[in-house]
PDB file of N, CA, C and O in Angstrom:
ATOM      1  N   MET A   1      92.960 122.636  97.399  1.00  0.00           N
ATOM      2  CA  MET A   1      93.161 121.459  98.221  1.00  0.00           C
ATOM      3  C   MET A   1      92.983 121.832  99.692  1.00  0.00           C
ATOM      4  O   MET A   1      93.359 122.925 100.117  1.00  0.00           O
ATOM      5  N   ALA A   2      92.418 120.930 100.444  1.00  0.00           N
ATOM      6  CA  ALA A   2      92.196 121.164 101.868  1.00  0.00           C
ATOM      7  C   ALA A   2      93.516 121.266 102.619  1.00  0.00           C
ATOM      8  O   ALA A   2      94.506 120.637 102.244  1.00  0.00           O
ATOM      9  N   GLN A   3      93.522 122.049 103.665  1.00  0.00           N
ATOM     10  CA  GLN A   3      94.693 122.196 104.517  1.00  0.00           C
ATOM     11  C   GLN A   3      94.726 121.010 105.486  1.00  0.00           C
ATOM     12  O   GLN A   3      94.236 121.106 106.611  1.00  0.00           O
ATOM     13  N   LEU A   4      95.304 119.902 105.040  1.00  0.00           N
ATOM     14  CA  LEU A   4      95.279 118.669 105.824  1.00  0.00           C
ATOM     15  C   LEU A   4      96.344 118.608 106.902  1.00  0.00           C
ATOM     16  O   LEU A   4      96.131 118.007 107.956  1.00  0.00           O
ATOM     17  N   ASN A   5      97.505 119.233 106.643  1.00  0.00           N
ATOM     18  CA  ASN A   5      98.559 119.117 107.646  1.00  0.00           C
ATOM     19  C   ASN A   5      98.996 120.476 108.166  1.00  0.00           C
ATOM     20  O   ASN A   5      98.710 121.514 107.568  1.00  0.00           O
ATOM     21  N   ARG A   6      99.693 120.446 109.287  1.00  0.00           N
ATOM     22  CA  ARG A   6     100.190 121.645 109.956  1.00  0.00           C
ATOM     23  C   ARG A   6     101.719 121.643 110.014  1.00  0.00           C
ATOM     24  O   ARG A   6     102.307 122.183 110.951  1.00  0.00           O
ATOM     25  N   ILE A   7     102.354 121.043 109.023  1.00  0.00           N
ATOM     26  CA  ILE A   7     103.813 120.918 109.046  1.00  0.00           C
ATOM     27  C   ILE A   7     104.471 122.292 109.054  1.00  0.00           C
ATOM     28  O   ILE A   7     105.377 122.534 109.851  1.00  0.00           O
ATOM     29  N   LYS A   8     104.034 123.189 108.187  1.00  0.00           N
ATOM     30  CA  LYS A   8     104.635 124.520 108.109  1.00  0.00           C
ATOM     31  C   LYS A   8     104.497 125.247 109.446  1.00  0.00           C
ATOM     32  O   LYS A   8     105.453 125.862 109.920  1.00  0.00           O
ATOM     33  N   LEU A   9     103.335 125.179 110.043  1.00  0.00           N
ATOM     34  CA  LEU A   9     103.110 125.834 111.330  1.00  0.00           C
ATOM     35  C   LEU A   9     104.028 125.266 112.402  1.00  0.00           C
ATOM     36  O   LEU A   9     104.591 126.017 113.200  1.00  0.00           O
ATOM     37  N   ALA A  10     104.183 123.952 112.427  1.00  0.00           N
ATOM     38  CA  ALA A  10     105.068 123.312 113.406  1.00  0.00           C
ATOM     39  C   ALA A  10     106.512 123.754 113.197  1.00  0.00           C
ATOM     40  O   ALA A  10     107.235 123.977 114.168  1.00  0.00           O
ATOM     41  N   LEU A  11     106.939 123.881 111.946  1.00  0.00           N
ATOM     42  CA  LEU A  11     108.296 124.353 111.658  1.00  0.00           C
ATOM     43  C   LEU A  11     108.486 125.790 112.162  1.00  0.00           C
ATOM     44  O   LEU A  11     109.491 126.106 112.799  1.00  0.00           O
ATOM     45  N   VAL A  12     107.518 126.646 111.870  1.00  0.00           N
ATOM     46  CA  VAL A  12     107.608 128.053 112.295  1.00  0.00           C
ATOM     47  C   VAL A  12     107.641 128.147 113.816  1.00  0.00           C
ATOM     48  O   VAL A  12     108.437 128.901 114.375  1.00  0.00           O
ATOM     49  N   GLU A  13     106.783 127.390 114.483  1.00  0.00           N
ATOM     50  CA  GLU A  13     106.741 127.414 115.949  1.00  0.00           C
ATOM     51  C   GLU A  13     108.084 127.041 116.559  1.00  0.00           C
ATOM     52  O   GLU A  13     108.432 127.520 117.638  1.00  0.00           O
ATOM     53  N   GLN A  14     108.836 126.193 115.877  1.00  0.00           N
ATOM     54  CA  GLN A  14     110.116 125.730 116.402  1.00  0.00           C
ATOM     55  C   GLN A  14     111.309 126.470 115.796  1.00  0.00           C
ATOM     56  O   GLN A  14     112.459 126.157 116.105  1.00  0.00           O
ATOM     57  N   GLY A  15     111.037 127.439 114.945  1.00  0.00           N
ATOM     58  CA  GLY A  15     112.115 128.210 114.334  1.00  0.00           C
ATOM     59  C   GLY A  15     112.969 127.391 113.378  1.00  0.00           C
ATOM     60  O   GLY A  15     114.158 127.661 113.209  1.00  0.00           O
ATOM     61  N   LYS A  16     112.361 126.397 112.759  1.00  0.00           N
ATOM     62  CA  LYS A  16     113.060 125.531 111.804  1.00  0.00           C
ATOM     63  C   LYS A  16     112.577 125.835 110.391  1.00  0.00           C
ATOM     64  O   LYS A  16     111.517 126.431 110.203  1.00  0.00           O
ATOM     65  N   THR A  17     113.346 125.430 109.423  1.00  0.00           N
ATOM     66  CA  THR A  17     112.994 125.678 108.020  1.00  0.00           C
ATOM     67  C   THR A  17     112.646 124.382 107.303  1.00  0.00           C
ATOM     68  O   THR A  17     112.957 123.285 107.767  1.00  0.00           O
ATOM     69  N   GLY A  18     111.999 124.542 106.173  1.00  0.00           N
ATOM     70  CA  GLY A  18     111.712 123.392 105.329  1.00  0.00           C
ATOM     71  C   GLY A  18     112.995 122.745 104.832  1.00  0.00           C
ATOM     72  O   GLY A  18     113.070 121.524 104.691  1.00  0.00           O
ATOM     73  N   ARG A  19     113.991 123.558 104.570  1.00  0.00           N
ATOM     74  CA  ARG A  19     115.285 123.022 104.119  1.00  0.00           C
ATOM     75  C   ARG A  19     115.906 122.145 105.205  1.00  0.00           C
ATOM     76  O   ARG A  19     116.462 121.086 104.912  1.00  0.00           O
ATOM     77  N   TRP A  20     115.808 122.587 106.455  1.00  0.00           N
ATOM     78  CA  TRP A  20     116.318 121.790 107.579  1.00  0.00           C
ATOM     79  C   TRP A  20     115.596 120.441 107.628  1.00  0.00           C
ATOM     80  O   TRP A  20     116.228 119.393 107.764  1.00  0.00           O
ATOM     81  N   LEU A  21     114.267 120.481 107.514  1.00  0.00           N
ATOM     82  CA  LEU A  21     113.485 119.241 107.568  1.00  0.00           C
ATOM     83  C   LEU A  21     113.850 118.326 106.407  1.00  0.00           C
ATOM     84  O   LEU A  21     113.972 117.113 106.583  1.00  0.00           O
ATOM     85  N   ALA A  22     114.023 118.895 105.237  1.00  0.00           N
ATOM     86  CA  ALA A  22     114.408 118.100 104.062  1.00  0.00           C
ATOM     87  C   ALA A  22     115.726 117.375 104.315  1.00  0.00           C
ATOM     88  O   ALA A  22     115.866 116.196 103.989  1.00  0.00           O
ATOM     89  N   GLU A  23     116.682 118.079 104.893  1.00  0.00           N
ATOM     90  CA  GLU A  23     117.977 117.460 105.185  1.00  0.00           C
ATOM     91  C   GLU A  23     117.841 116.362 106.245  1.00  0.00           C
ATOM     92  O   GLU A  23     118.470 115.309 106.136  1.00  0.00           O
ATOM     93  N   GLU A  24     117.033 116.607 107.255  1.00  0.00           N
ATOM     94  CA  GLU A  24     116.823 115.609 108.314  1.00  0.00           C
ATOM     95  C   GLU A  24     116.206 114.323 107.761  1.00  0.00           C
ATOM     96  O   GLU A  24     116.549 113.222 108.191  1.00  0.00           O
ATOM     97  N   LEU A  25     115.296 114.479 106.805  1.00  0.00           N
ATOM     98  CA  LEU A  25     114.564 113.330 106.255  1.00  0.00           C
ATOM     99  C   LEU A  25     115.221 112.725 105.025  1.00  0.00           C
ATOM    100  O   LEU A  25     114.835 111.640 104.588  1.00  0.00           O
ATOM    101  N   GLY A  26     116.208 113.412 104.462  1.00  0.00           N
ATOM    102  CA  GLY A  26     116.811 112.938 103.224  1.00  0.00           C
ATOM    103  C   GLY A  26     115.867 113.097 102.042  1.00  0.00           C
ATOM    104  O   GLY A  26     115.890 112.294 101.109  1.00  0.00           O
ATOM    105  N   LYS A  27     115.044 114.125 102.082  1.00  0.00           N
ATOM    106  CA  LYS A  27     114.086 114.419 101.007  1.00  0.00           C
ATOM    107  C   LYS A  27     114.512 115.704 100.321  1.00  0.00           C
ATOM    108  O   LYS A  27     115.360 116.435 100.834  1.00  0.00           O
ATOM    109  N   SER A  28     113.933 115.981  99.174  1.00  0.00           N
ATOM    110  CA  SER A  28     114.248 117.229  98.485  1.00  0.00           C
ATOM    111  C   SER A  28     113.503 118.384  99.146  1.00  0.00           C
ATOM    112  O   SER A  28     112.434 118.204  99.729  1.00  0.00           O
ATOM    113  N   ALA A  29     114.086 119.563  99.042  1.00  0.00           N
ATOM    114  CA  ALA A  29     113.439 120.767  99.579  1.00  0.00           C
ATOM    115  C   ALA A  29     112.114 121.004  98.854  1.00  0.00           C
ATOM    116  O   ALA A  29     111.167 121.519  99.449  1.00  0.00           O
ATOM    117  N   CYS A  30     112.041 120.634  97.583  1.00  0.00           N
ATOM    118  CA  CYS A  30     110.815 120.787  96.801  1.00  0.00           C
ATOM    119  C   CYS A  30     109.686 119.931  97.378  1.00  0.00           C
ATOM    120  O   CYS A  30     108.547 120.386  97.478  1.00  0.00           O
ATOM    121  N   THR A  31     110.001 118.714  97.750  1.00  0.00           N
ATOM    122  CA  THR A  31     108.999 117.815  98.336  1.00  0.00           C
ATOM    123  C   THR A  31     108.467 118.381  99.643  1.00  0.00           C
ATOM    124  O   THR A  31     107.257 118.403  99.867  1.00  0.00           O
ATOM    125  N   VAL A  32     109.369 118.839 100.505  1.00  0.00           N
ATOM    126  CA  VAL A  32     108.957 119.401 101.797  1.00  0.00           C
ATOM    127  C   VAL A  32     108.132 120.672 101.568  1.00  0.00           C
ATOM    128  O   VAL A  32     107.164 120.918 102.287  1.00  0.00           O
ATOM    129  N   SER A  33     108.505 121.464 100.589  1.00  0.00           N
ATOM    130  CA  SER A  33     107.739 122.669 100.269  1.00  0.00           C
ATOM    131  C   SER A  33     106.307 122.326  99.872  1.00  0.00           C
ATOM    132  O   SER A  33     105.371 123.026 100.258  1.00  0.00           O
ATOM    133  N   LYS A  34     106.136 121.267  99.113  1.00  0.00           N
ATOM    134  CA  LYS A  34     104.786 120.831  98.721  1.00  0.00           C
ATOM    135  C   LYS A  34     103.981 120.391  99.936  1.00  0.00           C
ATOM    136  O   LYS A  34     102.781 120.652 100.014  1.00  0.00           O
ATOM    137  N   TRP A  35     104.638 119.720 100.891  1.00  0.00           N
ATOM    138  CA  TRP A  35     103.942 119.338 102.120  1.00  0.00           C
ATOM    139  C   TRP A  35     103.528 120.579 102.902  1.00  0.00           C
ATOM    140  O   TRP A  35     102.408 120.665 103.405  1.00  0.00           O
ATOM    141  N   CYS A  36     104.450 121.542 102.997  1.00  0.00           N
ATOM    142  CA  CYS A  36     104.184 122.759 103.768  1.00  0.00           C
ATOM    143  C   CYS A  36     103.066 123.594 103.163  1.00  0.00           C
ATOM    144  O   CYS A  36     102.333 124.270 103.885  1.00  0.00           O
ATOM    145  N   SER A  37     102.933 123.550 101.855  1.00  0.00           N
ATOM    146  CA  SER A  37     101.874 124.313 101.185  1.00  0.00           C
ATOM    147  C   SER A  37     100.601 123.486 101.001  1.00  0.00           C
ATOM    148  O   SER A  37      99.615 123.971 100.447  1.00  0.00           O
ATOM    149  N   ASN A  38     100.629 122.250 101.462  1.00  0.00           N
ATOM    150  CA  ASN A  38      99.490 121.343 101.370  1.00  0.00           C
ATOM    151  C   ASN A  38      99.089 121.024  99.931  1.00  0.00           C
ATOM    152  O   ASN A  38      97.933 120.692  99.670  1.00  0.00           O
ATOM    153  N   THR A  39     100.036 121.121  98.997  1.00  0.00           N
ATOM    154  CA  THR A  39      99.739 120.691  97.627  1.00  0.00           C
ATOM    155  C   THR A  39     100.023 119.209  97.456  1.00  0.00           C
ATOM    156  O   THR A  39      99.609 118.603  96.467  1.00  0.00           O
ATOM    157  N   ALA A  40     100.728 118.624  98.417  1.00  0.00           N
ATOM    158  CA  ALA A  40     100.982 117.183  98.480  1.00  0.00           C
ATOM    159  C   ALA A  40     101.042 116.810  99.954  1.00  0.00           C
ATOM    160  O   ALA A  40     101.251 117.667 100.813  1.00  0.00           O
ATOM    161  N   GLN A  41     100.859 115.542 100.238  1.00  0.00           N
ATOM    162  CA  GLN A  41     100.867 115.079 101.631  1.00  0.00           C
ATOM    163  C   GLN A  41     101.885 113.957 101.796  1.00  0.00           C
ATOM    164  O   GLN A  41     102.031 113.108 100.916  1.00  0.00           O
ATOM    165  N   PRO A  42     102.591 113.955 102.930  1.00  0.00           N
ATOM    166  CA  PRO A  42     103.503 112.840 103.193  1.00  0.00           C
ATOM    167  C   PRO A  42     102.713 111.588 103.559  1.00  0.00           C
ATOM    168  O   PRO A  42     101.586 111.678 104.047  1.00  0.00           O
ATOM    169  N   ASP A  43     103.307 110.423 103.323  1.00  0.00           N
ATOM    170  CA  ASP A  43     102.643 109.201 103.771  1.00  0.00           C
ATOM    171  C   ASP A  43     102.737 109.123 105.298  1.00  0.00           C
ATOM    172  O   ASP A  43     103.461 109.901 105.920  1.00  0.00           O
ATOM    173  N   LEU A  44     102.015 108.194 105.889  1.00  0.00           N
ATOM    174  CA  LEU A  44     101.951 108.119 107.353  1.00  0.00           C
ATOM    175  C   LEU A  44     103.300 107.814 107.991  1.00  0.00           C
ATOM    176  O   LEU A  44     103.610 108.332 109.063  1.00  0.00           O
ATOM    177  N   LYS A  45     104.096 106.984 107.345  1.00  0.00           N
ATOM    178  CA  LYS A  45     105.421 106.675 107.877  1.00  0.00           C
ATOM    179  C   LYS A  45     106.280 107.940 107.912  1.00  0.00           C
ATOM    180  O   LYS A  45     106.965 108.208 108.899  1.00  0.00           O
ATOM    181  N   THR A  46     106.235 108.703 106.839  1.00  0.00           N
ATOM    182  CA  THR A  46     107.006 109.944 106.776  1.00  0.00           C
ATOM    183  C   THR A  46     106.464 110.962 107.768  1.00  0.00           C
ATOM    184  O   THR A  46     107.237 111.690 108.390  1.00  0.00           O
ATOM    185  N   LEU A  47     105.149 111.022 107.923  1.00  0.00           N
ATOM    186  CA  LEU A  47     104.554 111.938 108.897  1.00  0.00           C
ATOM    187  C   LEU A  47     105.052 111.612 110.310  1.00  0.00           C
ATOM    188  O   LEU A  47     105.312 112.516 111.104  1.00  0.00           O
ATOM    189  N   ALA A  48     105.182 110.324 110.615  1.00  0.00           N
ATOM    190  CA  ALA A  48     105.715 109.909 111.913  1.00  0.00           C
ATOM    191  C   ALA A  48     107.176 110.347 112.063  1.00  0.00           C
ATOM    192  O   ALA A  48     107.587 110.759 113.148  1.00  0.00           O
ATOM    193  N   LEU A  49     107.954 110.261 110.994  1.00  0.00           N
ATOM    194  CA  LEU A  49     109.348 110.712 111.040  1.00  0.00           C
ATOM    195  C   LEU A  49     109.435 112.228 111.223  1.00  0.00           C
ATOM    196  O   LEU A  49     110.306 112.724 111.938  1.00  0.00           O
ATOM    197  N   ILE A  50     108.530 112.956 110.574  1.00  0.00           N
ATOM    198  CA  ILE A  50     108.488 114.411 110.739  1.00  0.00           C
ATOM    199  C   ILE A  50     108.185 114.753 112.189  1.00  0.00           C
ATOM    200  O   ILE A  50     108.833 115.620 112.776  1.00  0.00           O
ATOM    201  N   ALA A  51     107.205 114.074 112.763  1.00  0.00           N
ATOM    202  CA  ALA A  51     106.857 114.310 114.163  1.00  0.00           C
ATOM    203  C   ALA A  51     108.051 114.034 115.069  1.00  0.00           C
ATOM    204  O   ALA A  51     108.301 114.775 116.020  1.00  0.00           O
ATOM    205  N   GLN A  52     108.779 112.977 114.775  1.00  0.00           N
ATOM    206  CA  GLN A  52     109.957 112.634 115.575  1.00  0.00           C
ATOM    207  C   GLN A  52     111.021 113.728 115.446  1.00  0.00           C
ATOM    208  O   GLN A  52     111.617 114.122 116.448  1.00  0.00           O
ATOM    209  N   CYS A  53     111.265 114.214 114.251  1.00  0.00           N
ATOM    210  CA  CYS A  53     112.255 115.286 114.039  1.00  0.00           C
ATOM    211  C   CYS A  53     111.882 116.549 114.800  1.00  0.00           C
ATOM    212  O   CYS A  53     112.746 117.243 115.337  1.00  0.00           O
ATOM    213  N   LEU A  54     110.583 116.840 114.839  1.00  0.00           N
ATOM    214  CA  LEU A  54     110.111 118.065 115.485  1.00  0.00           C
ATOM    215  C   LEU A  54     109.750 117.856 116.954  1.00  0.00           C
ATOM    216  O   LEU A  54     109.369 118.798 117.650  1.00  0.00           O
ATOM    217  N   ASN A  55     109.872 116.623 117.414  1.00  0.00           N
ATOM    218  CA  ASN A  55     109.546 116.283 118.807  1.00  0.00           C
ATOM    219  C   ASN A  55     108.113 116.688 119.165  1.00  0.00           C
ATOM    220  O   ASN A  55     107.860 117.310 120.196  1.00  0.00           O
ATOM    221  N   VAL A  56     107.183 116.312 118.274  1.00  0.00           N
ATOM    222  CA  VAL A  56     105.761 116.546 118.500  1.00  0.00           C
ATOM    223  C   VAL A  56     105.014 115.244 118.228  1.00  0.00           C
ATOM    224  O   VAL A  56     105.587 114.287 117.708  1.00  0.00           O
ATOM    225  N   ARG A  57     103.753 115.217 118.579  1.00  0.00           N
ATOM    226  CA  ARG A  57     102.916 114.057 118.271  1.00  0.00           C
ATOM    227  C   ARG A  57     102.454 114.136 116.819  1.00  0.00           C
ATOM    228  O   ARG A  57     102.310 115.228 116.271  1.00  0.00           O
ATOM    229  N   VAL A  58     102.225 113.000 116.207  1.00  0.00           N
ATOM    230  CA  VAL A  58     101.705 112.970 114.837  1.00  0.00           C
ATOM    231  C   VAL A  58     100.399 113.758 114.773  1.00  0.00           C
ATOM    232  O   VAL A  58     100.163 114.492 113.814  1.00  0.00           O
ATOM    233  N   SER A  59      99.566 113.612 115.772  1.00  0.00           N
ATOM    234  CA  SER A  59      98.277 114.321 115.784  1.00  0.00           C
ATOM    235  C   SER A  59      98.455 115.841 115.790  1.00  0.00           C
ATOM    236  O   SER A  59      97.554 116.566 115.367  1.00  0.00           O
ATOM    237  N   ASP A  60      99.598 116.331 116.259  1.00  0.00           N
ATOM    238  CA  ASP A  60      99.870 117.773 116.235  1.00  0.00           C
ATOM    239  C   ASP A  60     100.115 118.277 114.818  1.00  0.00           C
ATOM    240  O   ASP A  60     100.062 119.482 114.571  1.00  0.00           O
ATOM    241  N   LEU A  61     100.378 117.377 113.900  1.00  0.00           N
ATOM    242  CA  LEU A  61     100.689 117.750 112.525  1.00  0.00           C
ATOM    243  C   LEU A  61      99.494 117.620 111.584  1.00  0.00           C
ATOM    244  O   LEU A  61      99.615 117.880 110.387  1.00  0.00           O
ATOM    245  N   ILE A  62      98.352 117.222 112.116  1.00  0.00           N
ATOM    246  CA  ILE A  62      97.168 116.992 111.290  1.00  0.00           C
ATOM    247  C   ILE A  62      96.054 117.940 111.715  1.00  0.00           C
ATOM    248  O   ILE A  62      95.742 118.051 112.901  1.00  0.00           O
ATOM    249  N   ASN A  63      95.457 118.621 110.744  1.00  0.00           N
ATOM    250  CA  ASN A  63      94.323 119.496 111.021  1.00  0.00           C
ATOM    251  C   ASN A  63      93.063 118.676 111.214  1.00  0.00           C
ATOM    252  O   ASN A  63      92.846 117.681 110.522  1.00  0.00           O
ATOM    253  N   GLU A  64      92.240 119.094 112.152  1.00  0.00           N
ATOM    254  CA  GLU A  64      90.929 118.482 112.340  1.00  0.00           C
ATOM    255  C   GLU A  64      90.024 118.925 111.192  1.00  0.00           C
ATOM    256  O   GLU A  64      90.057 120.093 110.805  1.00  0.00           O
ATOM    257  N   PRO A  65      89.225 118.028 110.646  1.00  0.00           N
ATOM    258  CA  PRO A  65      88.294 118.445 109.590  1.00  0.00           C
ATOM    259  C   PRO A  65      87.246 119.395 110.166  1.00  0.00           C
ATOM    260  O   PRO A  65      86.763 119.207 111.283  1.00  0.00           O
ATOM    261  N   LYS A  66      86.908 120.411 109.389  1.00  0.00           N
ATOM    262  CA  LYS A  66      85.894 121.381 109.844  1.00  0.00           C
ATOM    263  C   LYS A  66      84.503 120.774 109.816  1.00  0.00           C
ATOM    264  O   LYS A  66      83.653 121.101 110.644  1.00  0.00           O
ATOM    265  N   ASP A  67      84.278 119.882 108.850  1.00  0.00           N
ATOM    266  CA  ASP A  67      82.991 119.221 108.712  1.00  0.00           C
ATOM    267  C   ASP A  67      83.062 117.888 109.453  1.00  0.00           C
ATOM    268  O   ASP A  67      83.746 116.971 108.998  1.00  0.00           O
ATOM    269  N   ARG A  68      82.391 117.768 110.550  1.00  0.00           N
ATOM    270  CA  ARG A  68      82.439 116.571 111.394  1.00  0.00           C
ATOM    271  C   ARG A  68      81.749 115.368 110.754  1.00  0.00           C
ATOM    272  O   ARG A  68      81.851 114.259 111.278  1.00  0.00           O
ATOM    273  N   SER A  69      81.045 115.559 109.627  1.00  0.00           N
ATOM    274  CA  SER A  69      80.361 114.433 108.989  1.00  0.00           C
ATOM    275  C   SER A  69      81.311 113.570 108.186  1.00  0.00           C
ATOM    276  O   SER A  69      80.889 112.569 107.607  1.00  0.00           O
ATOM    277  N   MET A  70      82.597 113.934 108.136  1.00  0.00           N
ATOM    278  CA  MET A  70      83.576 113.169 107.360  1.00  0.00           C
ATOM    279  C   MET A  70      83.885 111.855 108.023  1.00  0.00           C
ATOM    280  O   MET A  70      84.691 111.079 107.509  1.00  0.00           O
TER     281      MET A  70
END
């Protein structure tokens, strides 16, 4: 699966854990782990909540596609 999000990187940059994010969002640690490993993706509303928790822009959590023809 493509590396669509940068959630794990944003957590590491801020010294936060997936467990912390799960508690902040009221989600399971398993769900957040799937987002961090890019095996699943959060919906846009949840992505906005993640950005708010981490005090970053939503665009900071999304990888740019390598192929510009997308």
